[in-house]
N, C-alpha and C positions, 0 to 999 in steps of 0.2 A: 706669405699670402700673395696670390697673383690675380689680377683682374684684366680682362680684355674687353675693349669697347669697339664696336663697329660703327662708323660714322659715314653717312652719304655725302656725295658731292652736292654742291649747290650752284645755282646760277642766279645772279642778282640783277636787278633793275627791270628786265623784261621791257625795255623800251623806256616809257615815261616814268617808271617807278624808281627813279635814281635814289639810291642809298636807303630805300624803304621797302622794296619788294624783293623776295627771294624764293626759290622753289628747289626742293630736294630732288636729286636724281639718283638712280640705282648704279652708282660707281662708288666704290668704298675705300676708306682707309681704316685700318684697325690699329688701335694703340693698346699695348699691353704694359702694364706697370707691375713690377715684382719687387716686393720688399726683400731686400737681400739681408743676410744674417752676418755678413762680414763687416765689422766696424771700420770706418775710415775709408771705405771704398768710394763714398760720395754718390753722385748722380751719374749714371752711364746711360747714354742715348745711342741706340742702334737703328739705322734706316735699312730696311729690307724692301726689295722691289723685284718684280718680275720683268720690269722694263729693260729692253736691250740697251738703252742709253742711260742706264742706272747712274753711272758715275757723273755724267754731264748734267742730268736733270734733277737728281735727288740731292746728292751730297752738297752741291754748290749752293742749294737754296735752303737747306735745313741744317743750321749749325747743330753740333752734337756736343755742346758744352753748355755752361750756365748762360750763354747768350741766346740759347735756343728759346723760341717762343713756347715750346713745350714745357721747358723748365720754368719759365717766367709764369705760365699759367698755374702750374703746380705750386710754385712758390707763393703766389698771390692767395691761392686757396688755403694752404697751410697757414700763412700769416693772418688770414681772416679769423682763425680760431686760436691764434696765439702760439702757433708751432712753426718750425722750419723743417723743410724736407731734409732727410738725412740719407740713409743708404737706399737708393732706389735704382732699379734697372728698367729702362723704358725702351721698348721695341716698337718701331712704327712700320707696319706692313702697308705700303702705299701703292694703290692702283690709280688714284686720281692724279691726272697729269698736272704738273706745276706750271706756274706762269701762263696759264690758259684762260683764267677767269672762271674756274670751276670749283673754287672754294677749297683748295688743298690746304691752305694754311688754317682756315676755319675748322676743317675737319680734325686736324691734329691737336689744335687748341681744345676743341670740344671733347675729343676722345681722352686726352690727358686729364681734363678737369673731372669728367664723370668717373673715370677709373680711380683717380686719387680720392675723390669724394666717397666712392664706395669703400676704399681701403680705410678711410677715416671714420667710417660708420654713418655716413650720409649726413654730415653736419649742415651742408648747404642744400637749401631747397632750389626748385627751378628758377625762381626769381634771382636768387643770388648767383647761380651758375651763369645765367644769362648776362648779368651785370659784369661779372669777372671776365667772361669770354669777350664781351664787347669792349671792355677796357683794354684787352690785349689786341684785338682785331682792329678796333678803331671805329667800327659801325656794326649795327646789329643785322644787316640784311642777309648776310651769309651764316652767321653763327646761330641765329634763331631757327631757320628751317633745318640746320644741321642738328639741332637739339630736338625739335619737336616734329619734324617732317612736313611734307606737303607744301603748298603755296602759302606763304606768310607775309602779311603786311606788318611791319614793325617800326618802332620809333624809340630812340633813347630820349628819356625825358630829362628835365633839368636836374633832378635829383639823382641821375644815373641809373634809374630803374628802366626796364624795357617793357613797353606797352606793345602787345602784339595780338593778332587775330589770325587764325587759319581760315583759309578760303578753299572751298571745294573746287577742284579742277574738273571740268567737264570730261567725262570718260570718253566721249567721242572725238576728242581733240588730241593730236599727237605732238610730241616734241622731237624734232630731229636735230641732233647736235653735230656740228662740224668742228672738229678739233685739228687745226692746222699743225704742221710740224714746224711751227714758229713760236718762239717765246715772246712774251710781252709783259714786262715787269709792271706791277701796278703802279709803282712810282712814276714810270714813264708815261703810262696812260693817264695818270692823274695830273701830270705836269702840263699837259696841253689844255687843261680846262681853264677857263677864265675865272678870275676872282669874282666878277660880277656879271650878271646877265640882263639883257633888256627885259623890261616889265612885260612886254607882249610875249616874250618866250616863256616867262614864268607862268603867265596866265594860260598860254597854250598848253603847257604840260599839266596844269591843273585840270584843264578840260579833258585832256587825254586820260589822265589817271581815273577821273570819274567814269569815262566811257569804258576803260579797261575793267574796272570793278563790276560795272553793270553787265558787260559782255560775258565775263566769266561766270557771274552768278546766274545768268539766263541762257548761257551757251549761244549768244547771239553772234554768229559768224561774221555778218556784214559790219556790225559795230566793231568787232575785234580787229578787222582790217584797218579801220581808222584809228583805233585806240593804240596801236603799237608805234605810232609816229612819236618823235621826241625832238626837242630842241636844246635840252640842257647839257648833254654829254656826248650823244652819238655823233652829231655833226663835227664836233672838234676832234673826235677820235677816228673819224672815217679814214683819214689819211694813213693811219697806222694799221688799218685792217681793210684794205681795198676790196677784199672779197665780199664784205657785207654788202656794200652798194651794188656790186655786180650780181650778187644772188638776188637782191631785191628787185633788180631790173628783170632777172630771169623768171621770176615768179609772179610779177605784178598782174598778169592777165589770167591767172588761174584763180577762179573764184573760191576754190577749196583750200588754197594756201594763203594764209592771212598775212604773213610777213616774216622778215628776218631781222633779228635784234642782236646786239652785242651781248655775250654772256659775261656779266661782270665787267671787268676792265679789259676783257679780251686775252688772248687772240681768238678764242672760240666764239662761235655764233650759234644762235638757236633759230630754227625755222619752225613756226607754229602753223599747224594745218589740221584739217580733218583727218581721222585715221585712214580714211578711204584714199586720201591723197599722199600718204607718207611715202609710197614708192616713187611717185613722181617728184616729190621734194628731194629725195635722196639722189635721183637721177640728175635733177637740175643742178643741185649743189656739186655733184661730182664733175659735171661738165664745166662749171665755172672754175673750179679748182684746177682742173686739168688744163684749161686755157690759160690760166695764170701760172702754170707750172709750179703750183704749190701742193706738196703732199698733205694729205689730211685723212683722218679717220672720221667716217660718217656713219652715225648710228641713230635709229629711232628708239626713244626711250619712253617708259612710263614714268609718271610722277612717283616718287618714293614717299608714301604717306607716313612711314615710320621714321622717326629721327634716330638719334644715337641709341644704340642697344648694347647692354652688357651681354656678352656671349660666353 
């Protein structure tokens, strides 16, 4: 039996929503799990990509043995029902850029879990899948929108369960993603964050998160411009992604472009604007990246409201 699962990319944080906000985007990885009939073959993992830099970008970042996060996700699911994975062939067709803050690892974890769960007869419900995926990924902000789609506010509770709510993204707002030809490992991006932050910065972010939720719910553009500011992670990571501040400077006087935020841990950034200003946003981003001599792919995307799907 063979099962394929298509999983969207995700962008986490959206400025003040550090480790609790994530949004699904229409870039996809597909994970296929095939139960092989040859005993003793074990688990085989193959990585497939149309990326011209396939060897550099994919093989180095996704182990193809039992150390792979894909295998670990499948193993955890099997173990949860008292079984161990045996002869499985796992193919990963990837189009989500790795080490760019677009949820590439979350996508393969989620794809593997949902495919394996289907092979096993659906023993795990959504709650269990979210908990297992978060255990592997470390936090729910990427895996939750990868599973359920859309803009998602999520929290890992003390008992390991995931509490989440989907929030409707305004149709008149656009997301323009800038994906630089620059890798930024999550470990490096996390390493620059302080262990403790000043109380006033924590309060500042609490206010901004409240503003962001209200701005999204009411499509309040003026409030959204203020809501995207952050003091918990972006100021510390700014030196790793100098284009973020430069893009913010270039758009600050355009009332229809709300702001530029780091996508996850970077290196990609998101510019949020009205749909009518998307062309201007792309032009401003392109000018900044050219001035910095940084190659980048720039595209305006809609929110992917569907999460992982068996195909």
